[in-house]
N, C-alpha and C positions, 0 to 999 in steps of 0.2 A: 504494500498500499504505499504507494510514493505519494508526496504532496502534490496538491493542487491548486495552489494558491494562485488566485486570479491575477494576471499580470495587469500592471497599471491601477491597480483598483484605488477610486478616490471617492472623496465626497466634494461636491461643492459647496462655497460659504452661502449662496442663496439656499441650499438644502438642508443646512445647518438652522439657517433661520427660520424655514419654514417649519421644520421637525421639531426644533427645540428652543424656539425664539421664547414664546411665552414661559415656558416652564424653567428656564435660565434668566429670565427677564432681559434678553437679549434683542440689541434692535440697532440697526445700521445708522451712522450720523453721515457719514459721507461713502461716496467711492460704490454708488448704487449700480452702475454701469458694470463695474467690474467684480460683480457677485459671482461670476462663474470660475472664478478662480479655484484652482483643485486644493484640497487638504489631502495627503497623500499618507501622513503619519498620524498617531494618536498622541504621541507624546507632546506636551506644550511647553514653550519657553518663555523664561523671565529675562529680558536682555539687560540686566541691570549694567555689566561691565561693557555691552557694546553699545548703550546709551554713552556712557562714560567717554566713550573713543577706542574701546579695547576690542577688535573685532576678531582676536583670534579665537578658534573653535566656535564661531557665531552658529547656531543652526538655524539657517534661513528657513529651512523647508517646512518648519513648525508654525503654529500658529503662535503670535507674539502676544504677551500679556504685561500691559502698563497696570501694576499694581500699584499699592500705596506707597513700596519703597521708589519705586522708578518715576514715580507721579510726582515724589516730593523732591527729589533731585532735580527733574525736569524745572521744577517750580522755582527753586532756589538758584539754581546755576543761570549763569549768564545767558540769555535766550539765543544769541547769535551762535555760541559754543554749541548750544544743545542741539539747535536747528542743524547745523553743519554735521553734527554725530547721527542724528537722525538720518537725516538725507544719505549719508555715507551707510549706514545701516540698512535703508529701505532699497538700495541701489540693485540689492540681491532680488533678482528676477523670481524667486520660487515661494516667495513670503506670501501665505495664503489670506493673511487680515491682521488687523492689529484691533485687541480689545481691551478697552480700558475701563477695569472694574471698580468695585464702591460706589457708584451711581455718581462719580464726580463727572464735573463738563471736560471733556478733553482740551487742553491748552492749545494756543493757536499755531505754536512751534509742532505739535504733533499732526493738528488737521494739515496745515501746510506740508510737511513733509508727506504723509499718507497722499494728499492730493497730487501732489509732482512726481509721486513714484505710481499713481493709479492703483494705489493699495486700499482695499475698503476698510472703514473705520467703523467698528462697533463699540458698542458701551454697553455694559449690564450695572443693575441694582445690585447683584449678588457679592458677597465679600468674597476676596480673592481666593483663600484656601478652599472655600467649599465650592466655588466655582468652577476651579481648575479639578478639582476631585470628579465631579458630576461631568466635564467636558471630556476628561479622560477616559471615564468608563464608556459613554457614548462613543466616542471615536473609537475606542477599542472595539467595541462591539460590531460597528459598521465598517471599520476596514480589516478586522481580523481575515488572515490568513483562510480561507474554507475550502471544505473537500466533501465529495458526498460518498459513502461507502453502504455497500450490502451489508444487511445484517439486522439484528435486533440489540436494542440497549436498554436493559433491566436496571433498577436498581436493586441490589439485594443487600439487605443488613448495610445500607448506607454507603455502598462501594457500586461504582458505577459499572457496570460489567457489560462490554460488546461482545456478542455471541454472533460468529460467523460459520459459513462452512458452504458447501455444493449445495445446490438448488436439491430440494427435497429431501434433505439430510434431518430434518425435524425441528430448526429453529423456531419457527413460532409456536408449533406443539410445546417444546422446551418451554418458553418465555409464558405459554399459557398456564403450564403446571406450577410456574414459578408464581404465577400470579394469583392461582388458587391457593397459594400457601401463603400470600400475604405480601409479596412484594409489589415492586412499582414499575409499571413499564414507561419508559420515554418515547420510543420509537419501533416501529415495526417496517421491516421491508427496504426501508432506506433511511440511514441516518445521517443528518445534516453535521458536520463535525468542525467545529472553529478551534483556532490556537489562540488565546488570548494571553494577556501580560503573564511573565513569570512561568512561561511554556506550561499552561495548563491545557487540557482538552475537554472542551464542552459539547457534549452532542445534545441536539433535539430533532425534532420530527418535521418536514416540510408542513405547511400549513394544511395542504388538500387533504393528508392521509394523517394528521394528527388524532391520535386515540383510536385509531382503528387497527385492527389485525386482519390478515387475511390468513385463512387456515385451508389448507386443501381438503375438501367434502365437506366442510361448513360454508366456505365463501367468505364473506365480508362481516364481523362481527365488531360493535362498539363497546369498546373495553369501558368504557366512563359508565355507560347504560347497565351492563351488565353486572359489573364488579363494584361500582361504586366510585365516587370522586376520590378516593383514598388509594384508589390502583391506579391513578396516572400523576406524572408530571412533566411539565414544559421542558425540562433540560436537566442535566446532571454531568458532572464531571465523569470524565473515562479513565478508570484507575486499573482496569483489568479487560484482557483480552482473551476468549475462549474460542477457538477453532473446534468446530464438531467434525469429525473425519467416520466416514461410513466404510467399515472394514468387515473382512469374513470372518468369523467364529475360528478360533485358533492362529489367526495372524496378529497378535497382539505384542509380539515381541519387541518391537521395534519402541514401546511406550515407558515411559519413564515410571519406575515402580519406587523408587526412594525419595523421589522430591528434591535431590540435590541440583539435577539439573534445570538450570534457570533460562529462559527464552524471553526476548524481546518481540515486539514488532514497531516498525515505524509509521508514525501517522501524522502528517505535517511535520517531519523531522523532529517529532516528540517520541522518545523509547516509551513503550507501555508493556508492563508484564503483559507474557503471554503463555498461554496452556493450552495442551492437545488432548481433547478427550475422544475416544474412540466410540462409535456408536454401534453396540450390537443388541440383539433383543437380550430382554431381559433387566438393562442396565437403567437406572432410574438416573437420568441426566441431572434433572431437578435439584435432587438432593446433592449430588456432585458437585454442582456449580454453586448452592449454599456453602458446603464445607469449603469449597476453593477460595470464596469470597470470604470466610472468616479467617480462612489462612492467610490470604494476602494481607489483611488488617492486621495480621499479629507481624507480618514481614513488616508493613508499613512503619510499625512501631518496633521495629528493631529486633522481632525474636524469630528466627528461624528454626521451627521445629525440627525438619529434618538434619539441620547442619549440628543441632544441639545433640540430636540423637547419634549420630554419627561421631561427635568428638567425645562422645560419652563410652561409646562403643570402644573407640580405639585405645582410650584409658584403661576400660576394663580389661582390653587384650593383652595391654602391656604391663599390668601388674603380673599376669601370669607366666 
């Protein structure tokens, strides 16, 4: 499963205003003709040193936030110097927009520099820290690397488990049994996966098939209607991957029996702990996945059962 990040993914300043203008108290002061500028990264920049004339490592591709500290400097410093520094800073062609926070009126030097560079100037009544936090979360969601994988995503004991396997191997039937046992469905058949800040993977279902399952012989079922509101979630972290493999009885020799072997799959360049489960008549896959999820939670907390057992066995053998 190789990453399928959409190349050149972006959000325009106009789209930001339309979708989050009211929520963030955001409005355009000038530069309305240039609202189609592209926002390509979720990180935000506070250009304190750049305003003072130090342009080294200036991140021009980010939204520029003029907070209280930057505003105070611009207000107290000689306006000709401030204007010269701002014009030098705004000469970068990829600045999406400039946002002045705290509900203050933008200084003439800021307005003039933005107008000359053709950069949209926005203001918000929100506090700087709260505004940056909310804006970053929104941009991270909108600009996240994204891919679609075939499988079922179920939350088992608080752990997001992505179940994959060949068509007809029993993924949906396994998920159905997990639902009956009180676990939670996020997505069936198609799972939308986003890579969030901190290299976390979040999975959810495409809107048109959300909370539905397709089971061979039964057809389409409404999970929320059949099992109740507690059986569904909109999204979940993906912390474990299970691959169901159809095998003939008597051919299980290639599968791990100690638990010492570990494997991973890469989704959007993020490693996810992976487990292969053979599908044979009589095996209760739902119970196996429950135990695997609990075991993975122990591993996440630093307790590797198979490794502890192996070390204990080696110590005992060494005493003989």
